[in-house]
KEDRENVEX-320519 format. One line per field, with one value per residue (C-alpha): residue number from 0; y negated, x negated, z. Coordinates in steps of 0.1 Angstrom, whole numbers, plus 5000, padded with zeros to 4 digits. Example, Ala and Ser with C-alpha at 12.3 -4.5 7.8 and 13.67 -1.06 7.14 Angstrom:
KEDRENVEX-320519
pos	[0/1]
yy	[5045/5011]
xx	[4877/4863]
zz	[5078/5071]
***
This chain:
KEDRENVEX-320519
pos	[0/1/2/3/4/5/6/7/8/9/10/11/12/13/14/15/16/17/18/19/20/21/22/23/24/25/26/27/28/29/30/31/32/33/34/35/36/37/38/39/40/41/42/43/44/45/46/47/48/49/50/51/52/53/54/55/56/57/58/59/60/61/62/63/64/65/66/67/68/69/70/71/72/73/74/75/76/77/78/79/80/81/82/83/84/85/86/87/88/89/90/91/92/93/94/95/96/97/98/99/100/101/102/103/104/105/106/107/108/109/110/111/112/113/114/115/116/117/118/119/120/121/122/123/124/125/126/127/128/129/130/131/132/133/134/135/136/137/138/139/140/141/142/143/144/145/146/147/148/149/150/151/152/153/154/155/156/157/158/159/160/161/162/163/164/165/166/167/168/169/170/171/172/173/174/175/176/177/178/179/180/181/182/183/184/185/186/187/188/189/190/191/192/193/194/195/196/197/198/199/200/201/202/203/204/205/206/207/208/209/210/211/212/213/214/215/216/217/218/219/220/221/222/223/224/225/226/227/228/229/230/231/232/233/234/235/236/237/238/239/240/241/242/243/244/245/246/247/248/249/250/251/252/253/254/255/256/257/258/259/260/261/262/263/264/265/266/267/268/269/270/271/272/273/274/275/276/277/278/279/280/281/282/283/284/285/286/287/288/289/290/291/292/293/294/295/296/297/298/299/300/301/302/303/304/305/306/307/308/309/310/311/312/313/314/315/316/317/318/319/320/321/322/323/324/325/326/327/328/329/330/331/332/333/334/335/336/337/338/339/340/341/342/343/344/345/346/347/348/349/350/351/352/353/354/355/356/357/358/359/360/361/362/363/364/365/366/367/368/369/370/371/372/373/374/375/376/377/378/379/380/381/382/383/384/385/386/387/388/389/390/391/392/393/394/395/396/397/398/399/400/401/402/403/404/405/406/407/408/409/410/411/412/413/414/415/416/417/418/419/420/421/422/423/424/425/426/427/428/429/430/431/432/433/434/435/436/437/438/439/440/441/442/443/444/445/446/447/448/449/450/451/452/453/454/455/456/457/458/459/460/461/462/463/464/465/466/467/468/469/470/471/472/473/474/475/476/477/478/479/480/481/482/483/484/485/486/487/488/489/490/491/492/493/494/495/496/497/498/499/500/501/502/503/504/505/506/507/508/509/510/511/512/513/514/515/516/517/518/519/520/521/522/523/524/525/526/527/528/529/530/531/532/533/534/535/536/537/538/539/540/541/542/543/544/545/546/547/548/549/550/551/552/553/554/555/556/557/558/559/560/561/562/563/564/565/566/567/568/569/570/571/572/573/574/575/576/577/578/579/580/581/582/583/584/585/586/587/588/589/590/591/592/593/594/595/596/597/598/599/600/601/602/603/604/605/606/607/608/609/610/611/612/613/614/615/616/617/618/619/620/621/622/623/624/625/626/627/628/629/630/631/632/633/634/635/636/637/638/639/640/641/642/643/644/645/646]
yy	[1484/1513/1515/1516/1547/1529/1511/1552/1558/1528/1529/1564/1554/1525/1526/1487/1459/1456/1463/1430/1413/1393/1406/1424/1459/1492/1520/1558/1571/1607/1611/1591/1593/1576/1574/1573/1536/1527/1559/1551/1522/1534/1568/1543/1523/1553/1566/1532/1538/1569/1590/1626/1638/1623/1623/1622/1655/1653/1633/1635/1623/1624/1617/1601/1568/1570/1600/1589/1599/1578/1575/1591/1568/1584/1617/1610/1589/1620/1642/1618/1616/1657/1659/1633/1651/1685/1673/1649/1671/1655/1677/1669/1668/1676/1655/1670/1680/1650/1614/1610/1599/1625/1653/1639/1639/1672/1690/1671/1645/1652/1631/1609/1608/1577/1574/1549/1549/1526/1522/1499/1524/1547/1539/1563/1591/1570/1592/1619/1597/1592/1554/1551/1519/1508/1492/1480/1509/1497/1501/1535/1541/1531/1552/1583/1573/1575/1539/1521/1505/1472/1454/1427/1445/1440/1427/1457/1450/1474/1482/1498/1520/1528/1547/1569/1562/1567/1591/1577/1547/1561/1552/1531/1507/1505/1491/1468/1456/1455/1434/1410/1401/1398/1389/1397/1379/1391/1419/1403/1410/1437/1473/1482/1508/1524/1537/1543/1569/1566/1579/1611/1612/1606/1635/1630/1621/1597/1582/1584/1561/1535/1537/1534/1501/1489/1478/1452/1433/1429/1450/1468/1502/1514/1546/1568/1588/1629/1648/1678/1670/1663/1697/1714/1696/1705/1744/1744/1733/1763/1735/1740/1742/1705/1693/1672/1651/1612/1589/1556/1552/1547/1510/1503/1464/1453/1418/1415/1436/1439/1462/1476/1497/1522/1526/1492/1494/1496/1504/1476/1463/1441/1420/1401/1394/1402/1433/1409/1392/1418/1422/1446/1470/1463/1423/1438/1464/1461/1445/1462/1481/1496/1519/1542/1554/1575/1586/1570/1574/1558/1580/1613/1636/1669/1658/1625/1647/1671/1642/1626/1662/1665/1631/1641/1676/1681/1645/1627/1596/1569/1563/1525/1540/1556/1576/1591/1614/1617/1645/1631/1666/1699/1714/1695/1700/1737/1738/1719/1746/1776/1765/1750/1715/1706/1724/1701/1668/1680/1689/1653/1638/1627/1624/1646/1628/1646/1644/1610/1573/1566/1539/1522/1514/1500/1537/1541/1535/1501/1485/1469/1433/1415/1450/1455/1483/1501/1519/1538/1524/1500/1467/1446/1418/1400/1416/1448/1472/1461/1439/1403/1395/1427/1423/1453/1459/1485/1504/1542/1577/1576/1542/1548/1583/1569/1537/1558/1580/1547/1526/1499/1491/1516/1520/1554/1552/1560/1595/1610/1632/1635/1668/1674/1681/1709/1709/1742/1765/1770/1749/1766/1768/1764/1745/1759/1725/1713/1718/1728/1707/1725/1740/1719/1740/1742/1702/1696/1715/1699/1675/1643/1635/1597/1587/1556/1534/1538/1507/1496/1478/1440/1431/1396/1377/1364/1330/1300/1271/1247/1256/1230/1242/1235/1244/1263/1278/1263/1289/1287/1310/1348/1353/1393/1413/1420/1384/1387/1417/1435/1470/1491/1518/1491/1479/1507/1527/1500/1501/1517/1491/1455/1434/1446/1447/1411/1400/1404/1388/1361/1364/1368/1334/1317/1333/1310/1317/1342/1322/1290/1310/1326/1287/1276/1305/1290/1260/1275/1292/1283/1280/1289/1271/1290/1288/1311/1349/1350/1382/1401/1440/1465/1472/1470/1459/1448/1418/1408/1423/1409/1373/1380/1391/1357/1336/1331/1314/1308/1309/1281/1289/1280/1318/1354/1388/1411/1437/1412/1388/1417/1425/1392/1390/1427/1414/1381/1358/1333/1329/1298/1283/1248/1232/1206/1222/1188/1192/1216/1189/1168/1192/1198/1222/1207/1190/1195/1213/1208/1226/1212/1230/1263/1287/1270/1264/1301/1314/1291/1292/1257/1242/1242/1208/1207/1177/1173/1144/1130/1132/1155/1184/1204/1240/1264/1287/1321/1344/1369/1373/1407/1387/1357/1385/1402/1365/1356/1389/1384/1412/1444/1466/1442/1445/1480/1486/1464/1484/1517/1526/1504/1475]
xx	[8379/8360/8326/8306/8284/8256/8266/8273/8235/8222/8241/8230/8192/8190/8164/8158/8180/8218/8242/8249/8247/8215/8197/8167/8168/8141/8153/8140/8125/8133/8112/8086/8067/8037/8025/7991/7986/7999/7987/7952/7957/7989/7965/7934/7960/7972/7939/7931/7959/7942/7973/7965/7996/8027/8056/8086/8106/8090/8064/8052/8020/8028/8000/8021/8009/7970/7967/7944/7915/7888/7862/7856/7879/7914/7902/7885/7914/7938/7911/7914/7948/7950/7927/7946/7978/7962/7948/7979/8007/8021/8028/8010/8024/7997/7990/8017/8040/8062/8073/8079/8115/8123/8107/8120/8156/8153/8133/8134/8158/8188/8222/8226/8187/8165/8135/8108/8085/8055/8074/8098/8121/8125/8163/8163/8173/8204/8217/8225/8234/8202/8194/8163/8143/8111/8082/8047/8022/8017/8054/8055/8022/8036/8068/8046/8031/8065/8071/8104/8108/8120/8146/8175/8206/8219/8253/8271/8281/8307/8307/8338/8337/8369/8378/8352/8321/8330/8309/8274/8277/8254/8242/8217/8244/8265/8234/8223/8260/8257/8223/8244/8268/8244/8211/8177/8182/8219/8209/8182/8189/8218/8227/8246/8272/8290/8324/8358/8372/8347/8319/8336/8328/8291/8265/8237/8210/8235/8240/8198/8196/8219/8203/8168/8173/8189/8156/8157/8187/8165/8187/8172/8189/8217/8236/8263/8284/8277/8303/8314/8290/8260/8268/8269/8233/8217/8231/8218/8184/8186/8192/8228/8219/8206/8242/8265/8294/8292/8313/8327/8358/8391/8398/8357/8353/8327/8309/8317/8331/8323/8344/8329/8356/8332/8358/8352/8314/8293/8254/8238/8199/8179/8161/8125/8117/8136/8161/8193/8188/8214/8231/8250/8231/8258/8246/8210/8220/8193/8166/8134/8114/8078/8078/8103/8093/8116/8111/8103/8116/8148/8158/8138/8163/8170/8205/8187/8163/8186/8207/8174/8168/8201/8201/8167/8171/8166/8156/8124/8110/8113/8078/8074/8083/8062/8081/8066/8084/8077/8099/8103/8088/8075/8108/8124/8098/8095/8133/8132/8106/8129/8161/8142/8148/8113/8105/8134/8116/8081/8096/8109/8076/8077/8046/8050/8034/8028/8051/8041/8049/8025/8035/8061/8031/8007/7994/7987/8009/8006/8030/8012/8006/8040/8054/8092/8093/8124/8120/8146/8120/8133/8111/8105/8081/8060/8025/8038/8034/7996/8005/8011/8031/8052/8090/8099/8140/8153/8179/8195/8178/8207/8203/8162/8167/8192/8171/8137/8156/8170/8138/8161/8180/8209/8243/8246/8284/8279/8267/8298/8314/8285/8284/8293/8265/8270/8246/8229/8238/8204/8176/8141/8127/8089/8071/8033/8023/8032/8005/8015/7995/7974/7986/7981/7957/7933/7937/7907/7884/7897/7875/7885/7864/7859/7844/7823/7853/7869/7862/7872/7906/7905/7916/7928/7920/7945/7961/7938/7954/7952/7954/7940/7939/7939/7969/7949/7979/8014/8039/8075/8103/8106/8069/8066/8039/8029/8020/8000/7983/7983/7985/7973/7947/7920/7931/7951/7917/7905/7933/7912/7886/7899/7869/7866/7905/7909/7890/7922/7945/7968/7947/7979/7989/7956/7923/7905/7924/7897/7868/7887/7901/7868/7854/7883/7877/7844/7860/7885/7909/7940/7978/8002/8032/8059/8095/8128/8124/8086/8071/8097/8093/8066/8062/8025/8009/7977/8000/7993/7961/7942/7953/7944/7908/7906/7914/7950/7967/8001/8025/8054/8079/8119/8126/8110/8116/8123/8093/8066/8078/8074/8036/8025/8038/8021/7987/7988/7997/8024/8056/8072/8103/8109/8139/8145/8138/8131/8096/8081/8082/8061/8033/8006/7976/7946/7967/7958/7985/7978/7996/7977/7999/8007/7995/8016/8048/8048/8042/8069/8094/8093/8098/8065/8047/8034/8014/8009/7986/7997/8036/8057/8074/8102/8104/8126/8117/8130/8105/8117/8099/8086/8072/8056/8040/8025/8016/7998/7980/7966/7986/8007/7976/7964/7995/7996/7963/7975/8009/8004/8043/8043/8063]
zz	[8891/8873/8865/8829/8820/8826/8862/8871/8863/8876/8911/8915/8910/8931/8956/8965/8959/8956/8928/8921/8885/8879/8907/8910/8916/8920/8899/8908/8878/8870/8837/8819/8788/8769/8738/8726/8713/8749/8769/8773/8795/8813/8828/8834/8854/8869/8879/8894/8918/8930/8930/8921/8908/8892/8914/8886/8880/8842/8826/8791/8771/8735/8708/8679/8668/8664/8644/8614/8626/8605/8634/8667/8686/8682/8688/8719/8729/8725/8747/8775/8776/8773/8800/8819/8815/8824/8861/8871/8863/8829/8800/8767/8733/8708/8674/8652/8675/8665/8671/8714/8710/8687/8705/8739/8728/8715/8744/8774/8777/8803/8805/8833/8843/8840/8816/8815/8786/8776/8740/8730/8714/8745/8746/8716/8745/8754/8725/8748/8779/8794/8807/8790/8794/8772/8793/8794/8805/8843/8851/8835/8859/8890/8881/8875/8909/8927/8927/8914/8884/8886/8865/8868/8871/8837/8819/8801/8766/8757/8719/8708/8680/8659/8629/8611/8583/8550/8526/8522/8553/8582/8618/8604/8589/8624/8641/8615/8617/8654/8647/8618/8646/8680/8665/8679/8708/8716/8740/8762/8797/8786/8781/8750/8761/8731/8736/8720/8695/8669/8690/8685/8651/8654/8662/8685/8659/8644/8682/8687/8655/8671/8706/8691/8672/8703/8708/8679/8698/8727/8749/8782/8767/8749/8758/8745/8767/8774/8757/8742/8711/8737/8749/8714/8704/8739/8734/8703/8714/8738/8766/8776/8812/8810/8801/8823/8812/8819/8804/8820/8838/8822/8837/8835/8828/8805/8805/8769/8742/8707/8684/8652/8628/8614/8584/8570/8570/8537/8533/8545/8547/8569/8546/8553/8577/8606/8620/8620/8585/8571/8537/8521/8497/8471/8473/8467/8439/8410/8425/8418/8442/8447/8476/8497/8531/8550/8586/8622/8651/8636/8609/8607/8620/8604/8595/8580/8558/8547/8533/8515/8504/8488/8469/8455/8446/8409/8406/8400/8420/8397/8378/8393/8431/8457/8481/8516/8537/8573/8594/8631/8648/8640/8647/8616/8595/8602/8594/8562/8552/8562/8548/8513/8516/8519/8486/8467/8486/8470/8436/8435/8438/8475/8492/8526/8558/8591/8620/8634/8633/8602/8583/8608/8629/8596/8599/8560/8533/8530/8499/8470/8468/8470/8469/8480/8503/8516/8547/8570/8598/8630/8623/8591/8606/8583/8578/8601/8572/8565/8536/8542/8514/8512/8509/8533/8540/8567/8552/8557/8545/8521/8507/8505/8483/8460/8454/8450/8422/8407/8411/8422/8452/8447/8462/8475/8474/8435/8441/8444/8473/8502/8513/8549/8576/8601/8630/8633/8661/8674/8661/8656/8692/8693/8723/8715/8708/8740/8767/8804/8831/8852/8884/8915/8930/8898/8891/8911/8888/8854/8838/8819/8790/8782/8749/8745/8732/8765/8785/8821/8826/8826/8861/8870/8902/8927/8916/8920/8936/8910/8870/8845/8814/8774/8753/8731/8706/8701/8683/8670/8678/8677/8679/8683/8701/8663/8657/8691/8691/8657/8650/8617/8611/8617/8650/8666/8676/8695/8719/8745/8744/8753/8747/8709/8702/8717/8688/8669/8692/8675/8642/8625/8632/8636/8627/8650/8682/8699/8692/8706/8737/8747/8743/8766/8794/8798/8811/8833/8809/8789/8783/8752/8744/8725/8713/8718/8722/8725/8725/8709/8695/8707/8748/8737/8767/8747/8740/8776/8782/8755/8765/8798/8787/8767/8798/8791/8826/8818/8789/8785/8761/8756/8765/8766/8757/8786/8785/8772/8801/8826/8810/8814/8850/8856/8843/8866/8836/8850/8826/8824/8805/8799/8816/8789/8757/8741/8760/8738/8710/8732/8739/8712/8706/8724/8749/8787/8810/8847/8880/8909/8934/8917/8941/8968/8948/8938/8972/8983/8957/8948/8916/8898/8891/8851/8843/8805/8795/8831/8822/8844/8826/8846/8843/8853/8884/8877/8893/8921/8952/8937/8908/8925/8947/8918/8903/8937/8935/8904/8889/8894/8897/8924/8943/8941/8956/8984/8989/8977/8975/8943/8955]
***
């Protein structure tokens, strides 16, 4: 039986464990990336390990999230990250150089390699045949130090693409079709591998759009084969030497197969407030809109923005619409300026933003009250835009541009024949905004500046023998990391200051949570109870660090999203799931949960004894041996100090 592409890369990188489905494995990591919203914590954790120089083939620190400098905090963080990068052997992509995933795809990603990044959309580089995985900052720090990245050997879902996209139907519509079919929980514990004749009709930027939003499926990674189109893309980037052909064996067997006929797709939109709440644009046509945002790591390639510029050329944005456009990288920005497309965008009335995440992470461009906003982004969770009652739809750049001109939801297929996109034979190459690290011999003399907003890491203590704690919060299904630890221009600058940022923890759900959690902490700590898919969305480790600071001992829910579950474990917070989901209904906020033998039971791999107001509740025991060691030590950082190899 042949191997899938993902299995080939995984098997070639296993350094701990066996290639068996469902088993925990440790992977050698070739490359890492961080961004500034998660990077400060990751580098503080790396420093705490006492390792002088990264041991990966390549590590890159990007500045793309916290670029709005309305105070000293973000600028100080950027200086800290830049100094750390120079000292420890990490390349530093300066503010304005672009969004990490777009730049990494263009300038650094290599087919067949492994990449772990402290951002949930790291799988974007699966568009060139990398096994790219999003993770918490501590997992990335361990990988930079030469430790393995641990995950469960995943199921491989084969997504067969047949046919060819019709005019004005795009890669965004492909991934929205997959989300409609599989849901935001459909990829948990899985890798989505694309194959079939339809793959040959999609450019690398289109493939990257699809792998980027695989994160919204909850998937560990998404991947396309590395083929002739990959070679052409890398050649145009001046990196043909990085090309290697990778594909699944002809007799590869997938754990599940889904077929998407590209020729049957039409323009789609994810409706509020979930990426899998998908309808056709034709159903929504005529709905009045207030705002359009084109950009993000999902849809800000040269191909995307040239199509938008074609639609907007010679036209004016409707008077009821505010249009903003953010090129994904400085390379894209420069090329738009050189070929005249930027002039067309400006002339239409579009507001041109810097090459950064911007509105996608809530950093500016919040819609008006009850505003309808069309965005080419990857998430439309309630309140993520910065406006709680906004109605955010996720659409393709083609739909976004057509609607911006019409002033209402508009089907781009009414625009006539679509002009062909021809990839440049050579992209504009200029890496002068990427700072190389200091030579190893000079690293000792590099000083790392620290601003007053950078506070010490909160570090857990080894697990207590008994946990007796109040249920300080009970929430429902699909709680996102935006619910747990909101982003936006007000909160993001506090990412280096856990005591300060914890004041906003869960305030999107319950404004009294921080104060109640602190009060419970004085009595010994507290527990959170949740529904299905708890912690979906961003990889932000702060959604575990802030609860740790506030005294959360455990989270008991119906099911977890992958990255958040690992972040909880890494910080010594116990993730537990109900064996009988009906027990969820029997627990209320204010109840007392007791685990009288928790340390002994975790240490000996026994069922966890949980009592709620004296009544026993059965829990699933789904911690691996390594995860049990982490919990017992009070977190991965503590365990790594004990075992420097990063086990």
